[in-house]
N, C-alpha and C positions, 0 to 999 in steps of 0.2 A: 597685684601680687608683688611680694618683696623681690627685688632684682637679685639679691644674694641667694634667696631660696630657689628662684627660677634657675640660676646658674648651676647650683648643686643638683637640682633635679635632672637637668639636661645632661650633666656630667655623669650621673648614675645610669641614665638610660643608655648613653653611648658606651659606657663601660660594659653593660650587660650585652650589648650587641656585638662586642668584639669577640674574636675567637679565643679559646683558652690559652693558646700559646702567647698571644698578644697581652692577655691579662697578666700572665706570669711575668712577662718581660717588664710590664709597667709596674707591677708590684715590687719586683726586685730592685728596680731603679728608682723607685719613688723616694727612698730615704736619702740617697746620695745626690740625685739630680732631678728635682721636681720638674715636670713637664707641663706646660700650659696647653690645655686642650681647647681648641676652638670648635665649638659645636654650633649647629644650625637647626632650624625647624623643618628641613626638607631632607628626604632620603631618595636619591635618584639611583636606581639599580643600573649596573652596567650590563649590557647585552652584547658586548663585543665578541664574546666566545660562544654565543648561542648558535646552534645549528637548527634553524627553524624547520627545515625539512624533516630532520630526524625526530624533533619533538612532535611534529604533526603526525608522523608515522606512529610514534609510540602512543599518542593519544588515541588513534584508531585501534591499536592493538589492545589497549587497556579496556576498551569497551567490550571486548569479546571474552567469553568464558574460556577457561583452560582447555576444555574439551573441544571447543570450536577451533582453537588454534592448532590442535594436533590431529584432529580428525578431518577426513575429506568431507567437504561441504557440497550441498546442492547449489551450484552456481546458477541454475536456471530460474530460481525463485525471483519474484518481483521485489521482495525486500532487499535482496542482495544487490540487484541492479539499481535500485533507488539509492542504496548506500554508496555505491560506486559513483553515481551521478552527483550526489550531494558532496562527496569528498572532492571530486573534480571541481565543483562549483566553488568550494571553499578555497581550493588552491588558486583558482583564478583571482578571487577577490582579495585574499590575504597575502598570497605570494606572487601574484602576477604570472602564473604559470602559462597562460595563453592556450589552455586546452579548449578545443573547439568541438570535439566529438567525444562521446561517452565510451571509455574503454570497456573491453569485455571483462566480466567478473571472473572468467576462467583463467585469465592471464596470471603469471607468476607474481609473487610478492615483490619482485624486482620492479614492478610498475611504480612503486613509491619512489624509486630513484630517478624517474623521469620527471624532473621538476623544472621550475623556471630558472632561466639564467639570470633574471632580474632579481632573484631572491638574495644574491650575494651583495647587492647594493641597498639592501633594506636598512633604513635609518641612516643612510648616507645622503646628505643633502647636496646631491650633484644633479646636473642637468645632462641628459643624454643628447648628444649631437646627432646621432644616427636617427634618421626619419624613416618610419615604416610607411610604405605607400598604402593609403587608406582605400578600402573597398566601399565605394559609394552605394553599391547595391545592398550591402549587408550592414551599412552604418546605422547606428541607433539614431532615431529622430531627436533633434535638439529639444523638442517639446515633450519628450518622454519623461515621466515621473519615476521611472524605475531607477534604483540606485546601482544596478548591475552594469558591468562594463560590456563593451561590444563583444569581446570573446565569450563572456558568459551567456549573452543572448544567443550567439551561434551554438553554444553548447546545449542550451535548452531547446533550440529548434532542430538539433540534429536528430535524424531518424533513429529509432530504437527497435531492435529485433524483438518481437514478442516472444515471451517465454514458451518453450515447448512443454506441454503437459503430457506426462506419461501416467496412464492409469495404473493404480496400484492393485487392481483386481483383474483377473483374467476375463476376457470376453466370452470364453467358451471353455467348458470342462467336459472331458469324455472319460468314461470308464475304460480301464485297460486291465482286465483281470489277468493274473498270472504274468504281469510285467516284472521281470526279475530284478531283485535288489543286488546286483553284482557290478562292482566298479569296473571290471575288465571287459564288459560287454558293450556293444553298440547296437541297440535294438530299434532306433527310430531314425527315419530319414524322410526328407521332403523332396519330391521330384519337380522337375521343370514343368511337368504337366499338371501341377497342383494336386498330386496324389500323395498321401501320407502312408508310408509303409511302417508297420509295427510288428515286431516279433513277440508273440505271446505264447510262452511255453514251446510247444512243438509246431505251432502254426504261424504263418505270416498273413496279416490282414492288410487290406488296402482301404483307406478312407478317402473319399473324394471331397475336397473342400468346396467344390462347385455344387454338388447335389447332396452331400452328407450321406451318400450311399456307402455301405460297408460290404466288401467282398473278401472271401477267403482265397488267397492265392495258392497256398500249399499247406500240406499237413505231413510232418515228418514222423509222426508217431507210428506210422506203418513200419518204418525201418528202425524203430526204437531210438530215434535221434531227436534233437531239439535245436532250436534256433539260437545262435550266439551273436549274429551280426547281420545287418541289412544295409545295402548301399545302392542308390540309383546311379545310372550313368548320366552323362551330361545332357543328353537329349530327353531323358525321362521315359525311355521306351523299355529299357532292360533294368531289372533289379537283381543284384547279386545277393545270395543268401549264404552265410557261413554257418556251419553246423558244429555241434559238440564233438562229432567223430572226426572232424578235420576235413570235411568235404566243402567245396564251394560250388553251389548250384547257380546257374544263370536261367532266369525266367523271363518270358515275354509277358509283360503286364497286360497288354491289350488282348492278347489271345488266351492268357491264363495257362500257358503250357511251358514245360521245362525244356530248354534248348540243349543244355549240356550239364554235365557234372564233372568238376575238376578235382583230381586227387593230388596228393603230394605232401600234405601235412599229416603228421602223426598225432596231433592233439587239436583241441578246439580252435576255431578261427574267430578271434574276437575283434579284428579290425580289417576293414576293407576300404579301398580307395581306387576310383577310376581315373584313368588318364587317357582320354580318347577311347580307342578300342582296346587298350591295355588295362588289365585289372591287377592291382597289388593286394596281397592278402598277408596279414600278420597273424601268427599263431602262438600257442602256448609252447610249441616246440622250439621257439626262439628264432625261427626262420621267417624271412619275408620272401614270398614267391611273386614274381612278376610275369604275367602271361598275357598273350594276345588271344582274344576269344575267337579270332578268325582263323587261327592256325591250329594244327594238331596240339594236343595237350603236352606232348613231349618237348615242345619249344618253350622253355621257361628260363628265367634268371633267378638264381638263388642268392639272396642277400643275407649274409650272416655277420652280425655285428653286436647284437644284443646277447646278454648272458642269462636273461630271464624272459618272461612272456612279453610279447609285443602287444601293446594295448592301444596304440594310437598311430594312425597313418593319415597324412594329408599331402597332396600334390600342390605345388606352387601354381599360381594363376598362369604363368608362362609355360607350364607343362615341362619344365626342365629339371626340377629338383623335388625330391620326395623327402619329407620329414617324418621320422618315426620316433615314437616314444615307448619306453619299456618299463617293466617292473624293476629293472636294475638301476633306476634313477638317471638313465642316460637319455639324451636327445641327440639323434643322429640325423645328418643331412646327406642324402645320396643324389648323384646326378643320374641322368638317363642312360649312361653307358658304363659307368664304373661298377665293379662288384665289391668295392670297399667304400666306406663312408668318406666323403670329402671333408666333413666337419663333424666334430664331436663336442658336445657341451655336457659338463658334469657338475653344474652348480646346483641342481635340484637335489634335495635330500629325501625325496620319496618318488613313488612311481609317477611317470609322465604320461598321462592319457590326454589331457587337454592340449591341442595343437591347433593353430590357426595362422594362415598366411594373410598378410594385409593386402587388400586389392587396391590400395591407394599408393603405397610406397614399395617399389621394387626391392625384393630381398629382405623385407621386414617380416620376422617370424615371432609369434607370441606363443608361450607355453606356460602351463600351470602344473604345480606339484601337488602331491597327495597330502595326507593328513600330517605327516611329519615335516612337510615343507610349507604348504599353504601360500606359496608365493607366485605371483605373476611375473614372468621374466620376458624381456624383449631382446632380440638378437638381430644384428646386421649380418646376414649370411653372405653378403658380398665381401666383407672384410673379416668375418669370423669374430667380431667383437660383441661383447655384451653391452647393451645400451642402458637399460634401467630395470628396476624391479620394485615390487611393492608387496607387502604382507597383507593378504586378504583376510586373515583371521580364521579361515576354515579351509577344508579340503577343496581343491579345484578339480571339478569333474569334466567341464566342457568349456570351449571358447568358440566364439564366432564374431567376425568383423561385420560391420554395417557396410552395405554396398554404396550407400549414398552420403555417408558422413564418416569422419575420422573417429569413430566410436567402436567399441566392442562390448559384447555381453559375455559374462561368465556365470556358470552355475556351480553351486557349492554343496558339499556334503557335511561331514562332521565339522563343526557341530551346529552351524547356523541354518543349513538347508534353505539357502536364499539364492536369489538371482540378482546380479549387480550389473549395472550399465556404466561403463567407464568412458571418459573422454580422453583421447590420446593426442599429444604426449603428456598433457598435464596430469593424467591419471587421477582426475577428480571424479567422484561418483555422481553420475547424473540421476540415477534412481536405484532404489533397493526394493525388490519385489519378493514377497513372502506368501506362502499359502500351502506349499508342500510340507507334509509331516515327515517325510523320509528324504534321504539324499537325492538331490536333483541330478541324476546320473545321465540323462539323455537330453539332447538339445538338437533342434533343427530349425532352419530359417526358411520362411516362405519364398517362393520364386520371385515375388515382387520386392523382397527385401524389407518389408515393413513389419511383419509379424514373426514371432517365434513360437515354437511349441516345446514344452518341457515335459519330461516324464520322470517318474520316481517310483520307488518301491511301495508307495501308498496306492499303487494301481490306478493312477489317474494321469491323464494328459491334459495339460493346461495351456491355453493359447493366450498370448499377450501381444498387445500393440506396443512395440518398443521403439522401432526406428521409423523415420518418416522421410519421404522423398523431398518434401518441402518443409522448411523450418517454420511452421505456422501452427496455430492452435486449432485449425479446422480438423474435422473428423477425417480419418484416413479413408481413402477410396478403395481399400483393398476389398476383393470379392469376399474375403472371410468375414467382413463386418455384416454381411447379409444374414448371417445366422445368429441365433441367440443361444445363450447358455442352456444346457440341458440339466444342470445340477444347481 
C-alpha cells in the first residue's frame, strides 16, 4: 500500500473518532496553523475513571425486567439463590472480593456495596506487602486443575439453606354455610386445644382438628340474635361470643354450657380479645369494655377513644398493652391501667381491622388499612414512631405473625382476594395464595403455628400450610396433615 495513502486513511479514521468539539477546533485552526497529527495502529482505552463495582451492579440490574425490579420477588426460589451464588463467584474471580459464604437473597440491594477492597488496585501493577495467613486446612491443592481461587472454593463448599416450599393449594377445604361477608365481624378463631370455632348465622360450631368432629355450641336464633364475633381464651377452655344485640356470652367448650352473659354494649360486638381472665370487647357503639369474668359484671373499665365502630382488638404478648382499630381510621394503644389511649396513630386512610403484635420484637405492632388505604404499616410502640409501610394493592382484612420465624401473613379483600406471606423487615413476598372468590375476611393460626385457616363470603374455610418450625422442605408434622381435603 502507498505510504501517503495509508497516512491519509489513518488521519481520516482518527478525525472521525474525535469528539465534535475537537473537530470544530481543528477545522477552524486548520487554515492558519496546520497541525501535524501523529497516529498509530493501536487504540488503548483508559479505565482510570471506571468504577467496576457499579458497572457490575448495573450489569446485574439490566438482566432483570422492569416488573422484577419494582415488584416484590420470591426470594426462596432456587433460581434466585443460584443467581446470588453466581454473582458472588464472579466478584471473587474478577474483583477479588474474598466472599466465602453465599449471602441471603432476601437481603437489601445494598449487598452490592459490600465489595472487595482490592478492587481499588485493579490494573495497578503494585505488590501488596501485607501477607494474609493461609489456612492449610482449606487451601486448594497445588495439583488441582480448577481455575478458581481459594476463596471461591470456600464459597462453593459453603452450606446452603434449602428453599422452603409453600403449597399454593389448601390441604383442606370445609363448607361454611351462612358465613357472613361483613368486614367488621370476626367469626373464626382457633383454640390452644386444637378446636376451631366458627360463627355461622345465629349458631357457633366447633370443629375438632384431631377428629374432624363438628358440634354445635350454641344457637342464638331463639332470642332473635346472631353471632358477630368469637374468641378463645389462652387456655382454650372458654369461648366468648359477641352478638348483634350487644351481648357477650361466655361458654364452656368442654361442657357445652353457657357460664354468663355480659351486658353493657348498645350495639353489635364485632371484636373480642382475651388477656388472662380479662375480656375486652369492642362494639359499634364506639366503646371498648374490659371486664374480669371472675368478678360481678358491674366491675368494668370503659375505654372511649374511637369515633366510629371498633373492629379490631389485640393484646400484646406481654399483656401490658391493648391495640384497637376502628372505622374512624385510627389505631389506638392503651395500657392496662389508663382510661385514655397512650398512643394514637392516624396514618391509615381507611378502617383499621387488621392488627397483630410481633412475638419476636418487643413493642412491634403491625396494622393494615381498608380499601381506601391498602397499606401495611409497622409501629414501634415503645417510642411511638412509624417504622415502615408498604402498599399491598388491596384491602387488608387480617394479619398474623409466625411464631417460629420473622414472617407474617395478611389476608386481603377488594380486589385481589388473596393471601400474602411476608418476610420482615425486608417486606418481600414469600408466597401468594389464591383460591377464595370473595374477600378473605377471617384468619386464624393453628396452635402449633404451622397452619392457618381462612374464611370468606364464598362460604368456605380453607386450610394452608404456611409457616414451618424448621426451615426445611420436609412435610410438616402438624396433626392437621392427617386429614385430606373434602372438596
